Backbone as a chain_set.jsonl record, in Angstrom:
{"seq": "MHEQLTESVTPQSWTLVRRVLPQHTDHAGVMWHGSYVAWMEEARVEALAQSGLIYSELADCGYEMPVVSMAVRYREGIRHGDLITLESRLLTSRGARFPWECRFLRDGQVMADAKVELVLVRREAGRMAIVRRVPEPLEGAMARLRSGPSPNA", "coords": {"N": [[27.856, 10.357, 13.577], [29.061, 8.004, 11.132], [27.561, 5.907, 8.592], [28.434, 2.815, 7.666], [29.012, 0.977, 4.984], [28.722, -2.973, 5.221], [28.038, -4.576, 3.068], [26.791, -4.146, -0.003], [23.7, -2.641, -0.683], [21.898, -4.699, -1.495], [22.017, -7.804, -2.671], [21.664, -7.996, -5.766], [22.118, -5.483, -6.162], [21.409, -2.818, -8.396], [24.486, -1.287, -9.802], [26.034, 2.213, -10.362], [28.423, 4.11, -11.371], [29.782, 7.474, -10.375], [31.456, 10.721, -11.161], [31.904, 13.667, -9.029], [31.351, 16.648, -11.051], [32.242, 19.76, -11.703], [29.446, 21.335, -12.848], [27.607, 19.476, -11.227], [27.575, 20.809, -9.049], [26.997, 23.54, -6.289], [27.973, 27.069, -5.526], [29.819, 26.429, -3.618], [30.725, 24.595, -4.392], [29.465, 21.552, -3.293], [27.876, 19.214, -4.131], [24.859, 20.234, -5.894], [21.143, 19.607, -4.84], [19.599, 19.028, -7.074], [21.513, 17.795, -8.718], [21.422, 15.002, -7.61], [18.704, 13.662, -8.043], [18.6, 13.973, -10.516], [20.885, 11.709, -10.94], [19.77, 10.136, -9.713], [17.521, 9.305, -11.606], [18.643, 8.676, -14.262], [20.447, 6.056, -13.119], [18.249, 4.719, -13.098], [17.342, 4.248, -15.455], [19.16, 3.311, -16.76], [19.6, 0.752, -15.62], [16.787, -0.731, -16.311], [17.709, -0.633, -18.997], [19.654, -2.506, -18.748], [18.64, -4.856, -17.742], [17.007, -5.22, -20.132], [15.504, -3.665, -21.226], [14.562, -0.483, -23.173], [14.284, 2.48, -22.355], [13.313, 4.295, -24.213], [12.168, 3.078, -25.719], [10.355, 1.722, -24.048], [8.547, 4.391, -24.049], [7.845, 4.35, -26.375], [5.904, 3.015, -27.48], [3.804, 3.752, -25.725], [3.84, 3.92, -23.131], [4.686, 5.325, -19.935], [7.012, 6.33, -16.869], [6.284, 7.969, -14.611], [7.661, 9.608, -11.721], [6.086, 9.533, -8.89], [6.056, 9.769, -5.845], [9.011, 11.052, -3.571], [11.85, 10.699, -1.83], [14.479, 12.255, 0.107], [17.41, 11.559, 2.177], [19.507, 13.228, 2.929], [23.638, 12.739, 3.986], [25.905, 13.16, 4.487], [27.871, 15.9, 2.921], [28.581, 15.495, -0.456], [31.09, 16.455, -2.645], [32.677, 18.035, -5.148], [34.79, 16.427, -7.128], [34.389, 14.382, -5.919], [34.12, 10.735, -5.854], [31.1, 8.938, -6.738], [29.21, 5.508, -5.699], [26.357, 4.883, -6.824], [23.97, 2.602, -5.54], [20.972, 1.103, -6.297], [17.805, -0.804, -6.307], [14.941, -2.206, -6.968], [11.838, -2.305, -5.725], [9.755, -4.49, -4.075], [6.695, -4.672, -5.924], [3.8, -2.945, -6.325], [1.119, -3.938, -7.727], [0.899, -1.829, -10.379], [2.974, 0.104, -9.849], [5.631, 1.304, -8.812], [8.406, 1.301, -6.604], [11.472, 2.3, -5.438], [14.897, 2.095, -4.235], [17.777, 3.762, -3.271], [21.356, 4.465, -2.628], [23.825, 6.713, -2.266], [26.976, 6.239, -2.618], [30.778, 6.877, -1.354], [33.528, 5.92, -1.168], [31.957, 3.504, 0.259], [31.135, 4.56, 2.613], [27.606, 5.827, 3.625], [26.148, 8.619, 1.867], [24.064, 9.749, 1.289], [20.752, 8.711, 0.912], [17.843, 7.483, -0.771], [14.298, 7.042, -1.346], [12.028, 6.301, -3.987], [9.003, 6.481, -5.696], [7.746, 5.248, -9.161], [4.843, 4.89, -11.116], [3.602, 3.41, -13.719], [2.207, 4.485, -16.351], [-0.187, 5.215, -19.397], [-0.163, 6.301, -22.268], [-3.129, 7.915, -23.554], [-5.451, 8.326, -25.995], [-4.399, 11.373, -25.905], [-4.238, 11.231, -22.984], [-3.193, 10.812, -19.872], [-3.444, 7.483, -18.586], [-3.37, 5.463, -16.03], [-1.818, 2.349, -15.251], [-2.973, -0.637, -14.263], [-2.18, -3.16, -14.289], [0.753, -4.397, -14.855], [1.807, -4.822, -18.175], [1.853, -7.86, -20.361], [4.182, -8.132, -22.515], [5.677, -6.402, -21.264], [6.335, -7.546, -18.379], [8.256, -9.252, -18.148], [10.776, -7.649, -18.302], [10.635, -6.335, -15.978], [10.805, -8.36, -14.101], [13.073, -9.163, -14.669], [14.596, -6.884, -13.849], [13.799, -6.644, -10.904], [14.98, -8.681, -9.855], [17.661, -7.967, -10.402], [20.976, -7.162, -11.595], [22.638, -10.252, -13.137], [25.229, -12.185, -11.82], [27.083, -12.876, -13.233], [27.485, -10.327, -14.809]], "CA": [[28.502, 8.655, 13.417], [28.915, 7.751, 9.601], [26.93, 4.463, 8.34], [29.743, 2.085, 6.882], [28.432, -0.23, 4.681], [29.776, -4.26, 4.852], [27.977, -5.235, 1.843], [25.766, -3.487, -0.984], [21.622, -2.657, -0.167], [20.921, -5.839, -1.863], [23.489, -8.13, -3.357], [21.1, -7.629, -6.214], [21.639, -3.827, -6.261], [22.101, -2.022, -9.445], [24.803, 0.364, -9.572], [26.089, 3.225, -10.913], [29.658, 4.97, -10.877], [29.611, 8.922, -11.67], [32.357, 11.443, -10.646], [30.857, 15.016, -9.471], [31.926, 17.353, -12.29], [31.598, 21.324, -11.485], [28.064, 21.59, -13.209], [26.647, 19.203, -10.302], [27.847, 21.574, -7.581], [26.786, 24.786, -5.813], [29.084, 27.409, -5.955], [30.718, 26.338, -2.388], [31.596, 22.829, -4.279], [28.846, 20.93, -2.65], [26.729, 18.29, -4.676], [23.477, 20.454, -5.867], [19.817, 18.662, -4.726], [18.577, 18.506, -8.193], [22.043, 16.238, -9.206], [21.243, 13.519, -7.158], [17.446, 13.285, -8.459], [18.937, 13.564, -12.21], [21.935, 9.995, -10.902], [18.654, 8.947, -9.681], [16.994, 8.491, -13.047], [20.041, 7.932, -14.784], [20.535, 4.803, -12.79], [17.019, 3.782, -13.264], [17.045, 4.199, -17.097], [20.415, 2.239, -16.817], [19.037, -0.467, -14.81], [16.113, -0.888, -17.369], [18.514, -1.033, -20.195], [20.587, -3.594, -18.494], [17.18, -5.771, -17.624], [16.688, -5.534, -21.355], [14.067, -2.705, -21.717], [14.936, 0.38, -23.458], [13.152, 3.815, -22.024], [12.965, 5.148, -25.628], [11.169, 1.935, -26.749], [8.577, 2.002, -23.2], [7.913, 5.523, -24.567], [7.412, 4.318, -28.142], [4.886, 2.001, -27.018], [2.588, 4.359, -25.038], [4.178, 3.981, -21.737], [5.621, 6.3, -19.507], [6.864, 5.733, -15.456], [6.353, 9.555, -14.054], [7.891, 9.995, -10.46], [4.66, 10.14, -8.071], [6.441, 10.376, -4.617], [10.7, 10.585, -3.511], [12.137, 11.169, -0.81], [15.792, 12.059, 0.159], [18.237, 11.847, 2.859], [21.261, 13.409, 2.764], [23.709, 12.738, 5.532], [26.917, 13.912, 4.498], [28.07, 16.499, 1.756], [29.089, 15.269, -1.541], [31.558, 16.99, -3.311], [33.185, 18.397, -6.556], [35.827, 15.708, -7.447], [34.439, 12.693, -5.575], [34.366, 9.444, -7.086], [30.048, 8.495, -6.348], [28.815, 4.743, -6.405], [24.383, 4.913, -6.557], [23.196, 1.134, -5.619], [19.744, 0.956, -6.488], [16.922, -1.794, -6.35], [13.689, -1.777, -7.218], [11.613, -3.253, -4.201], [8.135, -5.463, -4.501], [5.937, -3.783, -6.609], [2.167, -3.425, -6.003], [0.41, -3.544, -9.457], [1.838, -0.932, -11.548], [3.907, 1.055, -8.752], [7.741, 0.971, -8.499], [9.027, 1.884, -5.304], [13.295, 2.269, -6.055], [15.623, 1.992, -3.212], [19.203, 4.1, -3.956], [22.115, 4.768, -1.512], [25.369, 7.26, -2.315], [28.546, 6.053, -1.578], [31.722, 7.155, -1.369], [34.443, 4.914, -0.02], [31.54, 2.338, 1.43], [30.121, 5.202, 3.67], [26.434, 6.158, 2.915], [26.301, 9.965, 1.535], [23.169, 9.707, 0.988], [19.557, 7.251, 0.473], [16.912, 7.907, -1.313], [13.16, 6.273, -2.079], [11.534, 7.439, -4.927], [7.814, 5.483, -6.303], [6.779, 5.861, -9.924], [3.671, 4.37, -11.655], [3.353, 2.839, -15.264], [0.641, 5.188, -17.194], [-0.309, 4.727, -20.945], [-0.789, 7.668, -22.886], [-4.438, 7.368, -24.434], [-5.873, 9.822, -26.413], [-3.985, 12.421, -25.385], [-4.221, 11.881, -21.817], [-2.147, 9.434, -19.689], [-3.883, 6.978, -17.777], [-2.518, 4.541, -14.823], [-2.18, 0.832, -15.446], [-3.45, -1.14, -13.044], [-1.734, -4.38, -14.389], [1.776, -4.498, -15.523], [1.175, -5.475, -19.466], [2.739, -9.291, -20.621], [5.397, -7.943, -22.727], [7.124, -5.49, -19.951], [6.443, -8.282, -17.243], [9.772, -9.957, -18.358], [11.579, -6.643, -18.249], [10.468, -6.002, -14.734], [11.287, -9.422, -13.215], [14.442, -9.284, -14.337], [14.659, -6.034, -12.729], [13.749, -6.958, -9.631], [15.927, -9.803, -9.318], [18.753, -6.927, -10.339], [21.824, -7.804, -12.632], [23.112, -11.626, -12.869], [26.603, -12.264, -10.479], [28.149, -13.11, -14.588], [27.581, -9.698, -15.726]], "C": [[27.792, 8.975, 11.188], [28.668, 6.175, 9.292], [27.572, 4.012, 7.494], [28.622, 0.768, 6.25], [29.196, -1.478, 4.755], [29.403, -4.636, 3.701], [26.968, -4.304, 1.299], [24.23, -3.751, 0.028], [21.271, -3.793, -0.353], [22.151, -6.791, -2.577], [23.161, -8.635, -4.582], [21.095, -6.648, -6.423], [22.544, -4.051, -7.912], [22.899, -1.446, -9.48], [25.482, 1.23, -10.842], [27.199, 3.68, -10.747], [29.538, 6.885, -11.647], [30.809, 9.829, -10.255], [31.83, 12.841, -10.284], [31.683, 15.774, -10.223], [31.43, 18.912, -11.417], [30.181, 21.537, -11.638], [27.076, 20.832, -12.261], [26.712, 19.86, -8.899], [27.354, 23.038, -7.691], [27.955, 25.362, -5.778], [30.122, 27.686, -4.816], [31.261, 24.589, -2.745], [30.838, 21.386, -3.97], [28.239, 20.61, -4.014], [25.35, 19.259, -4.507], [22.443, 19.308, -5.726], [19.42, 18.073, -6.079], [19.563, 17.698, -9.211], [21.617, 15.348, -8.363], [19.81, 12.767, -7.419], [17.827, 12.979, -10.431], [19.943, 12.267, -12.121], [20.815, 9.254, -10.555], [18.397, 8.583, -11.089], [17.735, 8.28, -13.595], [20.175, 6.79, -14.155], [19.115, 4.051, -12.76], [16.882, 3.67, -14.874], [17.995, 3.281, -17.569], [19.776, 0.867, -16.836], [18.314, -1.214, -15.975], [16.512, -1.401, -18.2], [19.138, -2.195, -19.969], [19.581, -4.925, -18.46], [16.64, -5.893, -19.081], [15.062, -4.753, -22.121], [14.529, -1.493, -22.134], [14.341, 1.568, -23.354], [12.603, 4.271, -23.172], [11.53, 3.922, -26.467], [9.701, 1.649, -25.928], [8.24, 2.84, -23.979], [7.074, 5.308, -25.983], [6.34, 3.632, -28.175], [3.48, 2.567, -26.507], [2.794, 4.686, -23.866], [5.159, 5.005, -20.785], [5.673, 5.954, -17.954], [7.214, 7.23, -15.329], [6.575, 9.027, -12.478], [6.897, 10.21, -9.639], [5.163, 10.794, -6.458], [7.965, 10.45, -4.396], [11.0, 11.648, -2.536], [13.949, 10.913, -0.476], [16.433, 12.28, 1.138], [19.744, 12.154, 2.862], [21.99, 13.567, 4.216], [25.063, 13.324, 5.893], [27.148, 14.362, 3.277], [29.152, 15.976, 1.258], [30.063, 16.342, -2.028], [32.391, 17.063, -4.421], [34.668, 17.194, -6.249], [35.751, 13.989, -7.072], [33.807, 11.648, -6.504], [32.803, 8.737, -6.07], [29.945, 6.609, -6.801], [27.143, 4.857, -6.038], [24.804, 2.884, -6.642], [21.761, 1.652, -5.608], [19.019, -0.393, -6.834], [15.827, -1.413, -6.822], [12.714, -2.773, -5.953], [10.258, -3.733, -4.731], [7.15, -4.377, -4.658], [5.26, -4.159, -6.129], [1.374, -2.962, -7.229], [1.585, -3.037, -10.289], [2.575, -0.108, -10.814], [5.075, 0.675, -8.835], [8.777, 1.53, -7.748], [10.922, 1.406, -5.715], [13.886, 2.621, -4.333], [16.879, 2.937, -3.729], [19.849, 4.554, -2.775], [23.398, 5.718, -2.629], [26.257, 7.099, -1.599], [29.272, 6.477, -1.968], [32.957, 6.763, -0.482], [33.685, 3.852, 1.015], [30.717, 3.126, 2.544], [29.309, 5.874, 2.913], [26.683, 7.541, 3.125], [24.916, 10.398, 1.677], [22.046, 8.913, 0.304], [18.302, 8.845, -0.294], [15.32, 6.835, -1.7], [12.267, 7.188, -3.101], [10.267, 6.013, -5.363], [7.59, 6.579, -7.832], [5.376, 4.746, -10.41], [3.693, 4.357, -13.126], [2.325, 3.639, -15.578], [0.941, 4.54, -18.944], [-1.006, 5.866, -21.068], [-2.086, 7.377, -24.123], [-4.932, 8.509, -24.62], [-5.764, 11.422, -25.994], [-3.775, 12.902, -24.005], [-3.178, 10.511, -21.021], [-3.172, 9.269, -18.47], [-3.205, 5.601, -16.882], [-2.767, 3.561, -15.378], [-2.176, 0.036, -14.213], [-2.41, -2.448, -13.072], [-0.255, -4.391, -15.269], [1.379, -5.384, -16.943], [2.06, -7.05, -19.804], [4.086, -8.688, -20.949], [6.433, -7.241, -22.127], [7.083, -6.587, -18.273], [7.986, -8.961, -16.823], [10.588, -9.227, -17.89], [11.913, -6.183, -16.593], [10.521, -7.022, -13.811], [12.481, -9.536, -13.015], [15.066, -7.974, -13.306], [14.856, -5.71, -11.727], [14.494, -7.516, -8.97], [17.588, -9.143, -9.511], [20.358, -8.09, -11.197], [22.322, -9.435, -11.975], [24.841, -11.297, -12.709], [27.57, -11.863, -11.897], [28.496, -11.788, -15.216], [28.45, -8.522, -15.399]], "O": [[26.947, 9.549, 10.501], [29.455, 5.312, 9.683], [27.521, 4.571, 6.398], [27.828, 0.001, 6.796], [30.372, -1.355, 4.41], [30.309, -5.116, 3.021], [26.284, -3.668, 2.101], [23.862, -4.532, 0.906], [20.393, -4.245, 0.382], [23.18, -6.24, -2.968], [23.862, -9.566, -4.976], [20.062, -6.312, -7.002], [23.46, -4.727, -8.382], [22.472, -0.355, -9.104], [25.423, 0.915, -12.031], [27.293, 3.823, -9.528], [29.333, 7.325, -12.778], [30.914, 9.645, -9.042], [31.235, 13.366, -11.225], [32.884, 15.562, -10.055], [30.448, 19.036, -10.685], [29.581, 21.923, -10.635], [25.902, 21.202, -12.245], [26.081, 19.537, -7.893], [27.271, 23.672, -8.742], [28.982, 24.698, -5.921], [30.958, 28.59, -4.786], [31.808, 23.742, -2.039], [31.344, 20.303, -4.263], [28.087, 21.456, -4.895], [24.73, 19.266, -3.444], [22.636, 18.226, -6.279], [19.006, 16.924, -6.239], [19.128, 17.09, -10.188], [21.314, 14.487, -9.189], [19.648, 11.581, -7.134], [17.436, 12.129, -11.231], [19.961, 11.618, -13.166], [20.665, 8.072, -10.865], [18.991, 7.67, -11.663], [17.744, 7.049, -13.61], [19.875, 6.011, -15.06], [18.997, 2.877, -12.407], [16.145, 2.794, -15.326], [17.819, 2.56, -18.551], [19.521, 0.119, -17.779], [18.883, -2.113, -16.593], [16.085, -2.508, -18.526], [19.236, -2.986, -20.907], [19.824, -5.913, -19.152], [15.758, -6.739, -19.228], [14.167, -5.034, -22.917], [15.222, -1.109, -21.192], [13.731, 1.872, -24.38], [11.432, 4.648, -23.175], [10.586, 3.98, -27.254], [8.574, 1.456, -26.386], [7.527, 2.393, -24.878], [6.086, 5.865, -26.462], [5.737, 3.747, -29.242], [2.371, 2.085, -26.739], [2.154, 5.603, -23.351], [6.307, 5.311, -21.108], [4.686, 5.376, -17.499], [8.235, 7.704, -15.829], [5.824, 8.174, -12.004], [6.691, 11.423, -9.579], [4.822, 11.877, -5.982], [8.464, 9.718, -5.25], [10.667, 12.825, -2.396], [14.582, 9.878, -0.684], [16.268, 13.467, 1.424], [20.767, 11.472, 2.81], [21.534, 14.113, 5.22], [25.42, 13.797, 6.972], [26.821, 13.623, 2.349], [30.252, 15.843, 1.794], [29.634, 17.434, -1.655], [32.916, 15.988, -4.711], [35.381, 17.247, -5.247], [36.357, 12.982, -7.438], [33.189, 11.76, -7.563], [33.004, 8.169, -4.996], [30.411, 6.228, -7.875], [26.828, 4.911, -4.849], [25.516, 2.204, -7.382], [21.459, 2.61, -4.897], [19.594, -1.124, -7.641], [15.687, -0.228, -7.126], [13.102, -3.841, -5.479], [9.785, -3.309, -5.785], [6.84, -3.48, -3.873], [5.301, -5.216, -5.501], [1.099, -1.809, -7.564], [2.652, -3.504, -10.688], [2.934, 0.766, -11.602], [5.373, -0.514, -8.941], [9.791, 2.1, -8.152], [11.343, 0.344, -6.174], [13.294, 3.288, -3.485], [16.973, 2.795, -4.948], [19.153, 5.022, -1.873], [23.727, 5.23, -3.711], [26.504, 7.484, -0.456], [29.068, 6.79, -3.141], [33.258, 7.207, 0.626], [34.161, 3.394, 2.054], [29.853, 2.6, 3.245], [29.647, 6.449, 1.878], [27.246, 7.93, 4.148], [24.693, 11.478, 2.223], [22.284, 8.44, -0.807], [18.105, 10.06, -0.316], [15.506, 5.843, -2.405], [11.937, 8.371, -3.019], [10.584, 4.823, -5.337], [7.401, 7.792, -7.911], [5.187, 3.757, -9.702], [3.815, 5.438, -13.703], [1.328, 3.405, -14.894], [1.796, 3.815, -19.454], [-1.951, 6.353, -20.447], [-1.983, 6.814, -25.212], [-4.964, 9.48, -23.864], [-6.607, 12.304, -25.831], [-3.417, 14.013, -23.614], [-2.631, 9.558, -21.576], [-3.624, 10.116, -17.699], [-2.478, 4.825, -17.503], [-3.788, 3.508, -16.062], [-1.365, 0.158, -13.295], [-1.852, -2.78, -12.026], [-0.376, -4.39, -16.494], [0.758, -6.444, -16.87], [3.135, -7.097, -19.206], [4.999, -8.625, -20.126], [7.647, -7.334, -22.306], [7.741, -6.307, -17.271], [8.585, -9.113, -15.758], [11.331, -9.714, -17.038], [12.986, -5.823, -16.107], [10.296, -6.704, -12.644], [13.082, -9.823, -11.98], [15.78, -8.093, -12.31], [15.66, -4.867, -11.329], [14.82, -7.233, -7.817], [18.559, -9.642, -8.944], [20.545, -9.305, -11.244], [22.372, -9.754, -10.788], [25.5, -10.439, -13.297], [28.446, -10.998, -11.918], [29.452, -11.72, -15.989], [28.701, -7.681, -16.262]]}, "num_chains": 1, "name": "protein.A"}
C-alpha cells in the first residue's frame, strides 16, 4: 500500500526538487542508493544556505558537520525521469547533534524516507573535536534552520 501525504512532513519543511537523470540510476533505470545519500546532503547544504549559513563559511571557521548515523527506508522504486521532491527538516537538537528527517516524494507519494544525524566538530591542531555546545555565531542560523523557511520565501 502506498503512503500518500496529505500535507508536508512539517509546515516548515525545506524542499529540494530534482529530476532523476541517467547518472542517478543503476543499469535497470532505478535510482541507485548512493544517489539518495547525495541528494540528502545537497538538501541539507541548501537548507543551511537558505538559513543564512554557507557550508563553506562554516568550514572556513574550522567547523564541519559529519554524518554519524543514517537510515534510509526504500518504499517504492524511483526511476529515471521521475521528478522527486525532497522534504526535509531539522528535528530537535541535543547539544551539537543535529538529527534530520527527509522524505522523497513523487506526486505526493512517499517513495523513501530517511533519518540522518550530524554532529558539529571543530578542527583543532590537525584533529577533530566534538563541539558540546553550538557557538554563538552559529546559533542564529541553527534556529532559522529548525524553524524552516519563511512562508513568504
